[in-house]
N, C-alpha and C positions, 0 to 999 in steps of 0.2 A: 504493500500500500504506500502511495506517495506521501511524503511528509508534508505537513502544512508549511506555509511560508515562514511563520514565526519560529517554528521548531528548527527549520533549516537555517534560518538566519542566526539562531542561537549557536548552532554547531559551527557556523562560519566564524562567529566571534571567538569560539573556543578552539579554533584552528583544527577542527576534525578533518582528517585526510579526506580529500575529494569533495568536501562540503561546498567550497567556493566554486569548484567546477560544476557542481550540480546547480548552484544558484545561477551561474552564467547560462547554462543550458536552458534553464527555466525562463529567464528574463531577456535573453539577448535579442530575440525577435521583436518583442515589444519595445525594448530600449532602442533598437534600430529605427523602428517606426516613429518613435518620439523624436529621436535625433533628426530624422529626415523631415519631420514636420517643422522643425526649426530651420534646418539648413538647406533643404530642398536640393541636395546634391548627394548622389550615391556614395562617392568616395569620401566626401567630408563627413557624412553620417557614420560610415564605418570607422573612420579615424576617431571621431568624437566618442563613439561607444567604447572603443579600445582604451582611449585615454581616461574616460570616466570610470571604466572598470578598475583601472589601476588606483584611481582615487577612492573608489568604493572599497577596494580591498584594504588600502592603507587606513581608511577611516572606520573599519569594521568594529573596532573597539569602542567607538563613540556612539554606535547605534543604540537607541533605546526603543523598547517595544511599544511605546506610546504611539508610534507611527507604523503604518504597514511597511514591511520591507521594500516592496516595489515602489511605494511613494517616496520613501527615503532615498532609494537608489535613483529614482526618476528626477528628484530635485537636484541631486548632485550632477546628473547629466544635463538637466535643463540649465543650471548655472554655467556649466562648461560651454554649452551651445551659445548662450547669451554672450559669453566672453568671446567666442569665435566670431559672432556677428558684429560685436563692437570692433574687433580687430579688422574685420573686412570693411566695416562701415557701409554695408549694403544690407538690403532686406531680401528675404527669400523670393524666388521668381516663378515657382510653379503654383498650381492651384489646389484647392481642396478636392476638386474632382480628380486630380492626379493622385492625391493621397488615397482617395476612395478606391481608385483603380488598383493601387498597390495593395490595399487591404484585400481585394478580391483576387489577388494572386498574380497580378501582372508584374513583370520585371520593372524595376525602377529605371532601367536603361532604355525602356521602350514605352514611356508614358504617352507619347504621341505617335500615332501611326505615320509611317513614311508616306502612306498613300493619302493622308489627310491634305485637303487643299491648303495652299499657303495662307489664304485669307482667314480660313478657319483657325489655323495654327496661331496666327497673329492675334485673333480675337481671344483665343483661349489664354495666350500668354498675358494679354492685357487684363483679362478678368482675373487671372491668377495673381498678378501683381497687386491689383486692387483688393482682392480678398485677403491677401497676406498683410497688407497695410492695415486693413480693417481688424484682423486678428490681433496685431501688435498694438493697436490703439485701445484695446480692451483694458479695463482695470486689471491689476495683477492677479487678484483672486479669480476673477472670471476667466482670464486667459489660462491660468494654471489648471482650473477645472476643465476648461475646454480642451486643452492639450492632453490631459490625462485621459479624458473620455475618447477622443478621436485618434490620437496618435499613440497613447499608452494603452488603449483598448481596455481600460478598466470599466467594470460595470458600475452603474450609479450607486449601488449599495456599497461597493468597495471604496468608491471615492468618498462617500459620506463617512464610512468607518475610518478611513485613513486620515481624513481632515477633522474628524471629531465634530461633525455638524449633522444636522437633520437631512434626511433624504430630500425633503421638500426644498431645502436650501440649495442643494445641488441642482435639482430640476429647475428652480427659478433662476439660478445663475446661468444655466445653459440657455434658457429661453431669453433672458436679458441679453446674453451674448448674441443670439440669433437676431434679436431686434436691433442691437447696436450695429451688427454687420450690415443688415439691410439698410439702416439709416445712413451708414457711412457710404455705401455704394450709391444710394439715392442722391447723396449730396455731391457726387462726382460730376465733373463737366466733360462730356454729357453724362446725365444720370445713367447708372447701370442697373438694369432690372435683372435680379437674380433671386430665385426662390431657393433658400436653403432647404434641402430635403429633410422631412421630419425625422427620418431614420438617422440622420447625421447628428441630431441634437437631442435625442431622447433615448 
């Protein structure tokens, strides 16, 4: 029977042989998606995950079970990704649609079909830039919940437990984020009409 995350993390803290490797196997896919959500580049996301895993390992003794192990690891990775973005001084360039395609199993190296018309590619890129600016304009708490939900693939109940808040708070944060994204896009020149799919935000 597979260990729960808290038990596994306790064994990582106690340096049990193979425990950290088991944690990496359990979280690496979700951490990659979280990193890709921030950086929008396959190689950069891979590098960020590897560098964050080193930080996670070195900080293992500081972990406290008041936070879910994935949320704790995800925050270390998110802070690293934000540092990378500050160093770049650019924002991500792909779209939420691209991230959704990745969730459905498509390669990050082929987010846009080679057969897609050039004009449609350009429209998708422009939408992607606007969407990501909208995401990064969200208040920190909303943005973190949004990223954990859509790129960390945490269930709403997991996010609520990890952050020590009510499930309703998580739901309302996601819906406020959706409204803020729509308002941001509507204020663009020209306004961008984009309906965030309900499945992305609940």
